[in-house]
Each structure stands twice: as C-alpha cells, then as structure tokens.
Phi, psi and omega in degrees: 000142184251135167235145178248136186225118169289150184301323188289347180252011183303324178298329181290339182235046192301322181292319179293314185293320179295320180293325176297311185293324180294319175298322174295321178292326179291331180273298193287323176273304189285322185268310185268344174079024176293149176273079180245164180280123180227125181234119180054042171083005182243124180266132181209162175216181189294342183283344172289343175271001181256024180054057174288176170253125176265126170254112192240125179272132175250141175294130182298328183271321187254340187074012179285148173289123187239356178183165178192161173211155186244129182243135175215148173299144178280355180279354169247194177301141173224155180296317180300315186283318189277331188246317190263348191299323181287349181281342181252134176290329177276155178278115179243013185280098179254135178227111182207147176288344179260007176236126177251155173268137175249118180226170172058033175294129175201151175249123189286126193284345188274351189260156174302139180273119178263144179246154175284174176298341183254011174077029174253166179293118186297317182297316177301311180297318180296315180298320180293319177294318178300314178305313178299312180302316179295315180302316179294318178297321187272359179077025180283156170256327185205160161252151171240144185200159175261143177207159182266154190307323183296337179289334183303320182293321178291319179297322176299318184296321185273352177087026183220058183282141184276160164276122184281121179270325182193154171235160182210144176253007183277351183283154191297330182261000180133207183287140169226154176232155172243134187224168175238127176254123178290145172247105185219159177294331178294317179296317180298321179294321177301312179295317176305310184298315179292329176279334189072026176247114189248347178277160174299147186260314186285138189278170180306142178087357184285335185295330176290322173306309183298313180302320179300315180285330178295321179296334182282340189282000000 
C-alpha cells in the first residue's frame, strides 16, 4: 500500500515520516556508507525542508513503512543540480515543469520482504507504479535521478529502466549514473504486468498531494 505525504504536512504523519527517515539512515549511512547527515537515527538533508512529495510504501499486514522515495520539481533546487552536477563531465542539468527529480529511494532492510505474485519485491514495484500514476496525473514526461550501478538490474527487472545520461567515477563511494525515467501509460502497463499488480496503487486523497506539488513546479 502506498501513502503520499507532502513535506508541509509531515507533522500530521509523524510516525510514518519518522520511520521513513530511520529507514533512510539504515540504507544510506549504515549499508551504503554515504556521508549523510543523521540526527538521532534519522537521515535528512536540506531538501526535506523544501516541501517535497514523499511516496511511502506501507506493509499491507502490519502498516510498517517498508520503502520510500522523495519527489521534487526540477524548477526549484535539486540534489542533482546542487550536489552531483560537478561529478559529471556532461551537462545533465534539466529544468522543466514536466520533469521531477526522484531521490532517496530505499527499501527498508529491517522489515519482512514481501513479494508480488511474480516474485518481485513488492515495495519496489508499488513505488514505481505510484510514481507512474503520479506522473500521469501531474502531466509529467520524465523523472530524473542519480543511481548506483547495481540498481540498473533492479530497474530492468521491474520493467522501468532509465535512459542513462551520464556516468561518473568521481563520487566518494564509487560509480554513479544520472538517468531519465519516461512517464507513459506504456511504462505503467509494463511495470504492472511484470509485477502482477493491476489495481491502482495510490490511495484516496492522494490527488490533492499531487496537485499541491504540481502548482509548485
């Protein structure tokens, strides 16, 4: 199950948001060894204060947070432009009202791993389907994001591999890539087919969250 939370409403969903930040710390600091800011077990950065849209996967049985990703318009400050741009020799600075940045994708390691009917990680597939649904509702054409090489295999398995714009070995933990994910009905259908998930993912009331971020783009 997916829930959407705008940054300005994080206090209303404190338990879910706290679990999301703790899961991010477990992945980005503890597992991947990134140099990120962690305070009291919670990983956050300045972009969390810019009213992003959080796409959060909840376990259907327990309600626990099992994964998340952060979405922001590229018409404002972005992690790729402000932090990673100098790592790439090619110009990958894209600014468009129809392109949003996707960052801080993670599946939380401490929770039971649920699989789709086709044996793929359910949280990953639900987040990808939700992103496509959100993008189609918001009139997006693409998402841009930074990812490490091992993620390319996962993206291919779920049917939503990005077009790689550039690669860099200058990042502190190794090679990174910047890619574009197309937002199309065909992409959504492909992910659904591979996952065996055919129902809508984002819950009632989510459209207002999407509209809020769209107005900021």
